[in-house]
C-alpha positions, 0 to 999 in steps of 0.5 A: 439501139445504137452502139457507139463505144470504144470497147471495154478492152481497148481504153486507148487515148483517142487521137484528136484531129489537129485544127490549125487556127487561122487568125489574122487579128486578136478580135477574130481569134477571140471570136473564133475560139469563143473567148478561148474556151474551146478545147478546154475540159469542163463540167466535171463529175466524179462518177460512182466509186471515183475510178472515173471522172467524166468531163466535156471537151471539144476536139480543138481550139475552134471546134464548138462541138463538145464530146463526153469524155472520161479519165480513169483515176487509176491509170490516167487514160482519157477516152471518149464515151460519146462523140456527137458527130457520130450520133446526130447530124449537126447540120440538121434540125434545130434546138427547141425553144426550151433548150435554147432558153436553158442554154441562154440562162446557163450562158452556154455558147458551145454545142454538142453535149453541153450537160449530162446526168450520171446515175447513182453508181456512176455506171451510166450517163444520159445526155440530150443531142438536138432534142434526142435522148441518149444513155451511155455505159460509162465503162463500155461506151455502149450507147442507147437512144431513147425513143422520144418525141424530139425536142427533149432536154434535161434528161435524168437517170433513175437510181437503178438506170431503168428509166430516164426522165426528160422534158419536152416543151412544158411536159415531163416524159419518162422512157426506158433507158435501154430504148426498149420501150417508147417514152410516155408522157408522165405529166402534161403542161397545158401548152400555155402557162403551166409546165412540169419538170423544168425551172422557171426563169428566176430559178435558172437565171438567178438561183443557179437551179437549172432543173425541175425534176429529181429522182428518189434514189431508191424507188421509182418516184420523182419530185417534180416542179409544177410552174404556173406563169399565169400571172407573170407579165407577158412580154414580146421580143420581136425581130425587127430585121424580119418583119414576117417573123412572129414575135417571141412571147416570154413571161418576164417577172419584172421587179415588183410584179408577179412571180411564177407560182411554183409547187412541188409534187412527188409523182409515182412513175408507174401510175402518175399518182401524185402528192403535193409537197406542202410548205408556206408558199405565201411566206417563202415562195421561192423554191431554191433547191431540191435534193433527194440523196441516199440515206436522207429524206427528200429535202427542199430549200425555200426562200422568202420574197425579200430574201431575208429568210431561207428555210431547209425543209425535210419532206415526208414523201408519202404525205407531202408534209414538211418539217423545218430543220434549218432557218437562215436569216439575214437583215439584208439578204441570205446568199445562195451559196453553191453546195450548201446547206448540206448535211454533215456528221449529224448537223448542217454545213452552211456558208453565211455572213459571220463576224465580218466575213463569209464563213463556213459554219457547222451548226452555227460554229465556224470551221473556216479561218477568220481571215477567209472569205468562203466561196463554195463548199466542194465536198464533205465526208466523215473526216474532212471538208473541202471548200474554196475561199479567199484570203486575198480577194484577187485569189481563190484557193482550195482548202481542207478542214480536218482534225480541227485544222485548215490546210491549203491544197493550192498555192495561193497564186491564182483562181481555183474551182473544184469538184470532189467525191470519194477521195477524188478531187478535180482542181481547175486552176488558172494564174497570171503565169500559166494557162488554165490547168485541170488536175485530178488528184486521188490518194495514190495518183495525180493526173493532168487532163489535156487541154486543147485551147489555142494560145492567145495573140496577146500577152497581158501585163497586169499591175495590181494596185489597191486604193488607199481609202476604200481598198479597192482591188484594181488592175492596170494595163498599159500597151505592150510598147511603151508610149512617150506620151500620156495615154487616154484612159479606158475604165473596163469594169463589171462593177456589180454584185456577183461578179469580179473582174480583178482576179489573178487569172491571165485569161481574164485580161486578154480583151483588156490587154488588146484594148490597151495595145490600141493605145489606152491605159486600161483600168479594171476596178472591183468596187463596192458590191462585188464579192470576195471581201467581208466587212459589209463590202457586198452589202454596201450597195443595198438600197443604191446600186448607183452612187457607191459603185460609181464612187468606187470607179472614180477612186480607182481612177484617181489612185492610178493617176497618182501612181502613174502621173506621167502615163495617164491623161485624165482629160481623156477618160472613157468607160465601157461595160456590158450588162451591169457594166453597161449600166455603170458606163452609162451612169458614169458618163451621165452623172460625172461628165467632168470625169468621164468623157465617153462611154460604151454601154452594152446591154445596160439596165436603164430602169431597174423596174424592168429587171427581174424580181429575184436579182433586183429586189435583193438589192433595191427592195420591192418598188412599192415599199422602197420606191426611192431606191428605184428613182435614185438608180434609174438612168431614164430620169437623168438622161437630160444630163448627158453631155458626153458621147455615149454609144448604146449596144443591145442585142434585140433578141435579149430576153434577160436585159431586154432591148427596151432598156436601151430603146427607152434610154435612147428615147429619153435622150432624144426627147432631151435633145442629147446626141448619142449612138445606138448599135442594135444587134439583130438576132443577138441575145445577152451573150454574143454567139455570132462570130462576125458580130463578136469580132466587129464589136471590138473593132467598132468600140475602138473606133468610137473611142478614138473618135471621141477621145481626141482633145478636139472632140472633148473640147467641142 
């Protein structure tokens, strides 16, 4: 047992180490601070009765190692519960392959404590560090280490805090939370294709389900996911910069191919006896979510492969039989929305498409206002419901529904995320005027959690406009120092489903402002398919992820040119993007060379048959039944049309949009005799963690744009 606590009687604020940020350029500052995320409080949890709010935060703006903190909601005092620097040597050991994959799915670039789990009373918390499991007392700070085998991740505490379950490799383990007994294997994978207790690829990447085991709140039983990937494509990711290194093998469920087979079992932790949870996996193969809450039966949410049906099933844990209590259907797809479906006052809260918007419904009856587009359910108790919603796509607010009335809890001036429980609400809010702020609100008090991020070297000056025809929300940025000449244009979109760029949050425009300060008019547009709007806006891309999206970017460009005719030069227009934005950039320069004169495509999807089942089939259907959707959206089929400069950038270790996308497009371009540039990034995944690479990527892109947007280069 290892005790590392501050002591219950001395809940003093810990003095942080001052970190001096030495940055001689914005790209370097941006890289060193991991996009200005270091030092920010994050990952909030209202523990137990609400007297403590747990969160993660590093010690400063360049420290990537997160510690576990708490703020007392009665006194406002912050203190460290667990400091990773005192528990493990971060210079030794490596993360397991499974933990690296979990972090990649979560887009986690920090280190230290990156996730944690709290018991039902909020008195204890567990977390993993470098493959070892720790359990901490929230009130005293006393820490125990669980005697495990190393390589462990995703620990979860039993309701009474007697046990902690966790995953090592493909097997589920259980140990004494106080460290008094060695951990033992509860369910064993086969070392090849079968695993217990963790989420499969599409669940973690696309469904927001990052876990695979759940405790019964009252008994020593676990609901455990059993995943069999025998029939899933076996792909290999090599390291071309290290020919001696064995390629990494992954099971990737590409569109139209086999998914993992997922089952769920109720397992007794004492004798490992198990009961299979039974549902029709042939019609609803996706296990979307599992909940096992106090005073409620084990409940699962499952989805059909075409995603047009989602069932909520209550489980009789002793027999495994299920009973459908809710059936959600949609002609396009049923959206998986955070926090729902949820039991409330004898019925169900859901967030669904309803009357031309996305509404919060109670047993099918709207609780949200008709002009709101609901984004998430935050909390619900007997008297009120908290949810986030937009009345303007560029803002997100926290709303309360109580006494049959709607009340805004934030000011409509920025972007809000929130968590809540037991009359305690934690609000993260950012705006165009201020840095992100975190406020803890109770019935009696309001506290602000300290943020230790650095101040960016650029200061975005954003002008928000809306196009006339489609009403596309658009952000426009000019250089800080006004130019006397018309500027080349840089379109800077994501542009695809599930992500917005045009939000009233200053930090969303730091990189765009830096590009503008290099001598560009930067335009960001949220076209068809992006969230935040009703009237079928998201669903307008069903069957075609190319034409509607590209037309939206062109309309935004034309609108800006009309508004600022003397400040932009439409004979010099470039476009850049990453992931879906990379696909959109390459699509634009291939299809519309008269409009777009150069493009930078980072980690682009070039053939949607190479992307995963759950995302791709939601929008394009199954390639066997809707093949035309795949033909009309493939860049490979149109490669010979390229007439303009194109730079392709791809991380060779990417297991989400694999490098094959870029390499196949490059091969097609070469076969057609179309010059282009390729920048391969050795050891880089879908997100760029490496500081030097992140810094230089920005500089290389500016160089490419300057080389190819000169009038001589375009005329040639």
